[in-house]
N, C-alpha and C positions, 0 to 999 in steps of 0.2 A: 731326543724326541720331544716335541712340544705336548703340553697338556691342555686339551680343549675343555674350558669350563663354561662354554655357551650351552644353555639349555633350550635354545630355539632351534633345534636340529630339523632339517628337512627329512623327507621320508627315507632317502638312501641311508642317511646316518642312523636313523632309528632302527632301520633294518640290520644294518651292520652292528649296532648295539646288541640287538637281539641275537644275532649269531655269536657274537662274543661271549654273551652271558651263556648261550648254550654250550659253547666250546669249553669254558672254564668252569661251568657248573656240571659238567658231565659227570655222572657217577663212575664212569670208566677211566676218569683223568688218573694218570699214574702218580698219585700222591701218597699212596698207602692207606686210603680210607678203608679198603678191604680187610685190613688187619685190626679194625676197631669196631665195636658194636654200640658205643655209646651207653653202656650199661644194660643193654637189653639181654645179653647173654646170662647175667646173673639174675635178671628179673624172670627170665624163663626158667632158670634151674631152681629157683626157690618157689615158683608157682605163681608169682605176681602177674606175670603175662602167660596166658595159657590158651587163649583164642582170639579170634579177629577183634572183637570188642576191647579186650583187655590191651591188645597190641595197639589199637588205635589211640586209646586213652594214654598209653605210654608215650607214643609219638607226639600227641598234643601236648603233654606235660614238658616234653624235651624241647618242643618248639617254643613254648612259652618261656622256659628258662633260658634258652638261647636268646630270645628277643629281649630280654631283660639283662643280659650280660654281654656275650660275645657281639651281638648285632649292634648294641650301643657303642662298643669299642671300635668296631669297624667303621660306623659313621664318623666318629671323631678323628680316626686315622686318616679317612679319606678327605675330610675337610682340612686337616692339618697338611696333607699333601698339597691340596689346591692352594693353601696359603703360603706354601713354601717353608713351613715351620717343622723342621726335621727334628728338633728337640721334642716337639709335642708328639710326634710319631712314636719316639722312643718311650716318652713317658706313657702314652696310651698302651703300648705293648707291655710295659711292666704292670700297668693296672689290670689288665686282663689276666696275666699270669698270676698275680697276687689272689685273684678271686677263685683260682682253681685249688680247691681244698684237698683233693686226693692226687696221689702222684701219677695215677694212670692218666687222668685227664690232662696233667701237665705234659707227660710224654706225648700224648695224642696230638695236642695243639702245636707243640714245638716240632715235632717230626714231620707233620703234614705241612706246616708252615715253611719249613726248610725245603722239603721235597718239591713243593709248589714253585718256590723261587728257582731252585736248581733247574727245574724244567722250563720255566718261563724265560729265563735269561737267554735261552737258546732260540726262543721264538719272538721276543719283543727286545728291540734295541732302545733302552731307556736307562739313563745314567742312574736315576734314582733306584732302580731295581738291583742294579750292580751294587750300589752303595748299601742297600738293604741287606743283600745276601752277604756282603763283606762283613757287615756288622754281626750277623748271626753266626758266621763261621768263626769270627773272632771272639765269641762269647760276649760281646758288648750289649747284646740284647737277646731276649728269648726267642723272638721270631715266631710269635703266635700266628696261628692259621688265619684268623679273621683279619689281622693286620696285613698279612701277605695279600690276601684277597682284595683288601681295600687299596693297596698300592697297585696292584695289577689292573684292577678296573678303573682306578682313577686316571692312570696314564692313557687309557684308552678312551676317556671321556664318558664312560659309563656312569650314570647318575648313582647317588648314595642309595637311593630306594631300590634302584635296580639291582645293585651290588648286595644289599640285605636280603632281598628276594632270593637271590642265587644262594646265599649262605643258608638261608632257611631251608630252601628246597634240598640242599646237601645234607643237612642234618636229618631231614625225613628220610631221604634215600639211604643214608648210611644205616639206620636203624632197620629199615625194612629189607635191605639187602641182607643184613646179618640175620634177621628173623627168618629169612627165606631158607636159611641153611640150618636153623636151629629148631624149628618147630613145624608142625603140620599146617602149612598155610599155602594156598595156591597164588600163582601169579595174579589170577584174577582178584583175589582178596587184597593182594598188595597194591594193585593199581587202584581198587576201589577205595582203600584207606587213603592213599596218596592224593586222590582226587578230592576226597572230602576234607582232609586236613588242610589242603592248600588254600581253602577258602578263607582260612583265617590269616594267611600270610599277609595280605595288604594291611590288616589292622596291626600286625606286629611290625611291619615295616614303618608305619606311621609312628608307633610308639618309640621304636629304637632311633629313628631319624630325629625325633624332637626332644630326646631325653638328655639330661645333663650327665657328664661323666660321673658325677658323684652318685647318680641313680644307678649305676651299674652293679648288679648284685647277683650272686650265684647261690643264694640260700636254698638248696634242695636237699634236705637231710637224707631223704630216701635213696637218691642216686648215689650220695657219698657212701651210705651204708652198703648199698649193692657193690660199689667199687671195693669196699674193704672185704666183703664176701668173695669177690672175684679174685683178689690177690692170693687167697688161701684155698681156692678151689683145686681139687685134685685133677679135673679135667677142664682144659680151657682151649677153645678154638680160636678166640680173639684175644688180643692184648689188653683190651678194656671192654 
């Protein structure tokens, strides 16, 4: 399957890209996201998140953190794909995992990255995706979720910023979907939060798309503390 790097797409191509982003960014995509809460379960248990405003603040913080880490890695992985630099793809994958300080976030990104590829190879015929899944199964690379997203979007000609936007939307939806099952919040509240936090995604896309790989960082002590709390929790609905 050829990789289209042309950015001067006509309207049918743009619409197809939109549809592809909708498909692979769907919160119901069977990649295991329903098993994870991105830390919001512990945040609710300790009282840090307890209403609409505190939940919104948690989502905004998580999007900011993702923009400064996973989204930067996604951008560099997708550019490496376009350049045919597979060693760089492997390097970016390791860089992302090395910035996951707690075990639960490592499990989350690797499990979802692998499940996404296992599903996609049945949908898209692309040698690079088969190569990537083979490396994951062989233990030659962690297979982080953002890198898998980058490769899947890249082979379809979706732009880097479109792929980052998809990733950011997924972060917000994972948290809000989990919160829906953990606290008193209506679907109307969730959609209002999503609508409002989405306003920041274009700026986060711009930041991540233009950042150097060395700028990728995941320094969010509170989230790591919440992850530690979650490991020892007596009752857990989610894996993280």
